[in-house]
N, C-alpha and C positions, 0 to 999 in steps of 0.2 A: 637567293644568293646572299652570302654573308656580307657585312659592311666592308666597303673597300678600305684597304690599309694604306694610310698616307694622309697628306694634308693638301688642300687646294693651294696651288702656286699661281704665279702671275699669268702664265699662259701666253706670253708673247711668242710670236712665230713670224714666219715670212717665207715667201716663195724662194725656193732654191737655197735656203739657209743651210741645209744639211748635205749639200751636194758633195762636199769633200769626204765626209764619212761614208756616204752612199757609194761613191766611186771606190773607196777602199774596200768596202764590203763586197763589191762586185768582183774585185781582183784578189781578195785574200784567199789563199789556198785553204786555210782552216775553215773559213765560212763557206766557201764553195763546196768543200767536202761534206760539211754538216748538212747543207741544203740538199745536195745530191743524194746523200745516203738516207735521208729521212723518209719514213713511210708516210708521214703526214707533214708536208713542208709548210707548217704554220709559223708565221712570224707575227710577233706582237710589237706594236709601236706604242710605248707607254708614255703618256703625258704629252700628246701632240699639240696641246694648247687651244687657243681660241678658234683657230682655223685648221682644217684637216689637210692643208696643202702638202706638208712634208710627208705625211703618211701616204698620200696618193703618189707622190714622187718616189718614195721608197718602193712601193709596190711595182711601179713601172720599171724601175731599175733592176730589181731583183728578178723580175720575170725574164730578163735577159739571161740570167744564170739558170733559172728553172721556170718554165712557162706556167706550171700549175701551182706556183707558190700562192698560199692563202695569207692575206694580211688582215689583221684585226687591230684597229686603233682603240686604245683604252684611255679614258679620262676619268678623273675623280669628281669632276664638276658635271652634274646632270645636264645643265643647259648647254654645255659644250658638246655633249654627246648628241643631243637633239639637233644642234646646228650643223654638226659634222655629217650626220646621216642625211640631212636635207641638202647640204652642199654637194654630197657625193652620191646623190640619188641614182645616177646612171652608171656608177662604177661597180666593180666587183669587190671592193673593200668593205669590210664590216666595221661598225663602231659600237662600243659598249661602255658601260660603267665599270670601272675597276681601278685598282691601285697596284701596290707591289705584290699582292697575292695573285695578280694576273687573271682575276675573275674566274679562276678554276681552269684556265687553259693550260695546256702543256706544250709550249712552243719549242721549236728547234732554234729560234733566234729571238732575242728581245732587244729592242733599241730603246734606251731610256736617256734621252738627250735633254740637257738643261733642266733636269728634274731635281736630282740630289744636290745640285749647286745651291738650291734655295733652302736646303735643310741644314741643321747643325751637323758637324762632322761626326758626332756621337751616333747619329742615326744611320750612317752609311753601312756599317757591318750588318745591322739587323735588316735593312732593306735588301742588301745583297743576298743574305741568307734566305729571306722570304722568296725572292725571285728564283734563286738557285734551286730551291726545293720543288719548284714547279716545272723545271726544264725537262724536256724530253731527253732520252738518252743521246749523248753527243751534243746536247744543246749548248748555246753560247749566249752571253749577254754583252752588250756594248753600253757602257755608262760614260757619257761624255758631256762636254761643255763647249760652246762656241760663242763668238760675238754675234751681234745683231745681223751682220751681213754674211756671216759664215766664212770670213776670211782668216780667222784664227780659231783653230779647233784642237781639242785634246780629248782622248778617250782611253778608257781601260777596257780590254777584252777579258771576259771571265768565262770559265766553264763551271761545272758542278763543284770542282775542288777548290776554286779560288781564282785570283787574278792570273792571267796568262801573259799579257803584254801591255805596254803603254805606247800610244801613238800620238805624235804631234803632227799637225798638218796645217798648212797655211798657203795663202797666195804670197809667193816670195817677193812680189812687188809691194806688199802691204806691210812689211816689217823691215826693221833696220838690222836686227840681230835675232838669233834663235830664242834668246831668253825673253823676247817680247811676248812669247806665247805663255809665259808664266801666269799671266793674269787670267788665263782660261784653263788652267789645270783643273782636273776633276777634284771634287771636294775632298776625296781621300788623300790628295797630295798637296793641295794648294797651301795649307798651313805648315807644310814641312819644307817649303822652299827657303831654307835657311842654311847658313854655313855648317858643314859637317854632315848634312843629310844627303842621301844618294841623288835625289832629284835635283838639288842645287848643284851637286858635282857634275851631273850630266849636262845641265844647261850651261854651266860655266865652261865645260869642255867644248860644247858646241859653239859657244861664242868665240873661244880661242881659235877653234878650227876655222870658223867663218872669217875671222880676221886674218888667219894664216893663208887663206886662199883669196884674199881681196882682189888679187890681180885678175881673177876670172870674171870680175864684175863687168869688164868691158864686153863680155859675151852675153851678159844678161843675168838677172838674179836666179833664174832656174839653173843655169850652168854652174853658177857659184854655189848654189845649194848642193848640187850633185857632187861637186868637188869637196865640199865640206863633209859630206857623208863618207866619201872615199878616204879622206884624211882621218876621220874618226875610226874607221875600220882598220886603217894601217896602224893606229895607236892601240889596237886591241879591243875596242868596244864592239860588242856584238850587235851592230846596227844592220837591220835588214837592207839588202841592196834595193835600189829603186827600180820601178818598172822601166822598161826601155823607153816608152813614150810617156814621160811623166809630166803631167800638167801642174800638179800640186807640189809644194815642198813638203815631203813626208819624212819623218824620222820615227822609226819603230824599234823598240828594244824589249827584251824579255823583262817581265815584272821583277825578276830577281835583281836587275840593275838599278831599280828605283824604289824598291820596297822600303818604306820608312823604318828607321831604327827606332826601337821602343814601341812600335805599334803592336796591338794585340793580334 
């Protein structure tokens, strides 16, 4: 196999850290369709870190969507691969050495969480292109970032043609305002959170809407978040409606709403 593409990063991880993105993947119509239609339902978890726990959790959750899903965890650090294989000895998840080239696999879904955050912003386009070139037909990539406890998360969904959407997700009890999530924006956006850029405009609009529905706080932060989404939609923003039984605070918009001005 050719040398893995990428650089060794910190590798921090933790149990249940990526639960919010996993729940979103389980309920996303686009992801469910891709998994259901795939002749080979292969999923790659890229850069799982020092422990394979989030990879094992991803496999268990996606098997609710499709029971025969195959999950491969890839790490660029050989010692992490050995440790993961030992820790997951009795599981059906595979682990191997690999980077953005995906070790030659052609998956229908790639999850790369807390990986590109540790790279310079100039590396994002190349990393995306390398992964996109390996996708199976209809394949998708999730490039995301979250805090250490998984209470604040943001991710971009991509297909072979480019970014599709941006999702912000949080524990509504853990933030004061939607823009608190700015610190966890994906690398492609975090440096663009300045006045005049679309991502700043979106976060500012969410903050205003959150303040505008402050009266709903008496019913709890989840109800207030839902009211905030309703207000944003009434103002013309193409915010995806929440699931009926919503545990997380989730805000998803098409990529066209946040694509940076002046970006290549």
